[in-house]
PLY file of the C-alpha trace (Angstrom):
ply
format ascii 1.0
element vertex 171
property float x
property float y
property float z
element edge 170
property int vertex1
property int vertex2
end_header
3.71 -6.49 -18.72
1.05 -5.06 -17.12
-0.71 -2.18 -18.19
-1.68 -1.04 -14.56
-0.25 2.09 -13.14
0.40 3.60 -9.76
-1.83 6.53 -8.80
-0.50 9.29 -7.16
-1.43 11.62 -4.54
-3.50 13.61 -4.47
-5.38 11.59 -6.93
-8.60 11.42 -5.17
-9.14 7.39 -6.41
-6.91 6.91 -3.87
-9.64 7.71 -1.08
-11.82 4.92 -2.35
-12.74 2.20 -0.01
-11.99 -0.95 -1.23
-14.83 -3.77 -1.25
-14.20 -7.21 0.14
-13.21 -10.00 -2.34
-15.82 -12.08 -3.12
-14.00 -15.00 -4.79
-10.27 -16.29 -4.85
-9.99 -17.10 -8.53
-7.23 -17.12 -11.41
-8.29 -14.00 -12.36
-7.55 -12.54 -8.90
-4.17 -14.51 -8.53
-3.23 -12.93 -12.24
-4.16 -9.82 -10.32
-1.79 -10.90 -7.57
1.23 -11.28 -9.96
0.65 -8.07 -11.55
0.75 -6.23 -8.02
4.10 -8.16 -7.03
5.58 -6.76 -10.62
4.72 -3.61 -10.65
5.82 -3.38 -6.74
9.39 -4.99 -7.46
9.71 -2.81 -10.71
8.90 0.80 -8.48
10.62 -0.53 -6.29
8.61 -0.83 -3.07
7.88 -3.40 -0.10
4.12 -3.28 -0.44
1.24 -2.16 -2.87
-2.69 -2.30 -2.46
-4.72 -2.80 -5.33
-6.33 0.50 -4.48
-3.19 2.16 -5.47
-3.67 1.01 -8.94
-7.57 2.08 -9.42
-8.76 -1.52 -8.42
-10.62 -1.39 -5.44
-10.71 -4.57 -4.07
-9.27 -5.37 -0.38
-6.05 -6.93 -1.25
-2.23 -5.75 -1.19
0.96 -7.75 -1.65
4.22 -6.98 0.40
7.64 -8.30 0.68
9.69 -6.91 2.93
12.80 -8.75 2.61
15.94 -7.61 1.07
16.22 -10.26 -1.92
12.50 -10.61 -2.86
12.44 -13.92 -1.40
9.29 -13.34 1.05
6.36 -12.41 -1.02
3.07 -12.26 0.79
-0.43 -11.71 -0.47
-3.08 -10.46 1.80
-6.72 -10.53 0.81
-9.55 -9.17 2.94
-7.23 -8.29 5.92
-8.44 -7.41 9.10
-6.05 -6.40 12.20
-7.40 -8.05 15.39
-5.08 -6.47 17.75
-2.12 -4.04 17.96
-0.05 -3.59 20.57
2.79 -1.16 21.50
4.03 1.82 19.35
6.63 2.57 17.27
8.01 5.42 14.61
9.23 4.84 11.45
10.24 6.88 8.48
7.51 6.02 5.98
7.12 6.56 2.43
4.73 5.46 -0.28
4.72 4.55 -4.03
1.71 6.78 -4.53
3.78 9.67 -2.61
7.17 9.68 -4.75
10.13 10.59 -3.13
8.90 11.84 0.40
9.29 10.03 3.59
7.96 11.54 7.11
7.84 9.74 10.57
4.79 7.90 11.43
3.61 6.39 14.70
2.05 2.90 14.11
1.44 -0.36 16.16
4.70 -1.96 16.89
2.94 -5.26 17.21
-0.18 -6.47 15.24
-2.20 -9.68 14.82
-3.87 -9.88 11.54
-6.60 -12.17 9.80
-6.57 -12.75 6.16
-6.90 -15.18 3.10
-3.80 -16.03 1.28
-3.22 -16.57 -2.17
-5.09 -19.77 -2.30
-8.12 -18.16 -0.45
-6.87 -20.04 2.69
-8.08 -18.31 6.01
-4.68 -17.25 7.86
-4.18 -15.62 11.29
-0.81 -13.97 11.81
1.15 -12.08 14.36
4.08 -9.78 13.41
6.29 -6.80 14.19
8.92 -4.64 12.96
8.45 -3.53 9.04
6.22 -6.06 8.09
3.89 -5.12 11.15
4.21 -1.57 9.83
3.70 -2.32 6.32
0.43 -4.12 6.64
-1.05 -0.95 8.53
0.04 1.17 5.76
-1.48 -1.07 3.47
-4.76 -1.78 5.05
-4.66 2.31 5.28
-4.79 2.17 1.59
-7.53 -0.43 1.34
-9.43 2.23 3.74
-8.58 5.01 1.48
-6.20 6.71 3.96
-2.42 7.64 2.95
0.56 8.21 5.58
0.34 11.82 4.79
-2.82 11.93 6.65
-0.74 11.14 9.58
1.25 14.37 9.05
0.51 18.08 9.89
-1.81 20.20 7.07
0.91 22.25 6.55
3.24 19.14 5.59
0.47 17.76 3.70
-0.09 20.30 1.47
3.43 21.25 0.80
3.84 17.60 -0.34
0.84 17.94 -2.35
1.60 20.89 -3.99
5.32 19.89 -5.11
3.82 16.55 -6.39
1.35 18.44 -8.53
4.30 21.07 -9.82
6.45 17.97 -10.46
3.49 16.41 -12.63
2.75 19.42 -14.48
6.54 19.89 -15.47
6.85 16.53 -16.74
3.71 17.05 -18.73
5.44 19.81 -20.41
8.37 17.98 -21.23
6.20 15.36 -22.76
4.45 18.14 -25.17
0 1
1 2
2 3
3 4
4 5
5 6
6 7
7 8
8 9
9 10
10 11
11 12
12 13
13 14
14 15
15 16
16 17
17 18
18 19
19 20
20 21
21 22
22 23
23 24
24 25
25 26
26 27
27 28
28 29
29 30
30 31
31 32
32 33
33 34
34 35
35 36
36 37
37 38
38 39
39 40
40 41
41 42
42 43
43 44
44 45
45 46
46 47
47 48
48 49
49 50
50 51
51 52
52 53
53 54
54 55
55 56
56 57
57 58
58 59
59 60
60 61
61 62
62 63
63 64
64 65
65 66
66 67
67 68
68 69
69 70
70 71
71 72
72 73
73 74
74 75
75 76
76 77
77 78
78 79
79 80
80 81
81 82
82 83
83 84
84 85
85 86
86 87
87 88
88 89
89 90
90 91
91 92
92 93
93 94
94 95
95 96
96 97
97 98
98 99
99 100
100 101
101 102
102 103
103 104
104 105
105 106
106 107
107 108
108 109
109 110
110 111
111 112
112 113
113 114
114 115
115 116
116 117
117 118
118 119
119 120
120 121
121 122
122 123
123 124
124 125
125 126
126 127
127 128
128 129
129 130
130 131
131 132
132 133
133 134
134 135
135 136
136 137
137 138
138 139
139 140
140 141
141 142
142 143
143 144
144 145
145 146
146 147
147 148
148 149
149 150
150 151
151 152
152 153
153 154
154 155
155 156
156 157
157 158
158 159
159 160
160 161
161 162
162 163
163 164
164 165
165 166
166 167
167 168
168 169
169 170
């Protein structure tokens, strides 16, 4: 069982821009497995390294309903975007909150896979939204940044208050 914890908004470490992964090795593959374990347990469909305070350009995702399609994206880069779609997004770093966000409907992305092989993928739907959401994390951006300032501050205040209440119960 991994000891990594998901950082929650407004933690400033979520704003750190991730560095390129230099080498895909066994240590990194172990980390990928840890990310999947955390993501599935949360439960979520995507998790960026930044969200567990590891600032490497890497994320995992699985948008299948039965956890049968795990994907690893190392040093991802969106090459093309097309169309627009509005979806109700949530985030493991902003627990319990869902808001409509506008994203590209189709994306073409280039990345390294689990074995360090270069891959180019065109996708749409939920996977395209997830890819954009997770790449935002690697760039220090959260889905709440697409919301109005008033909504973002309201969510921030509620999360901070909830954490204070949880800490008081623990004491």
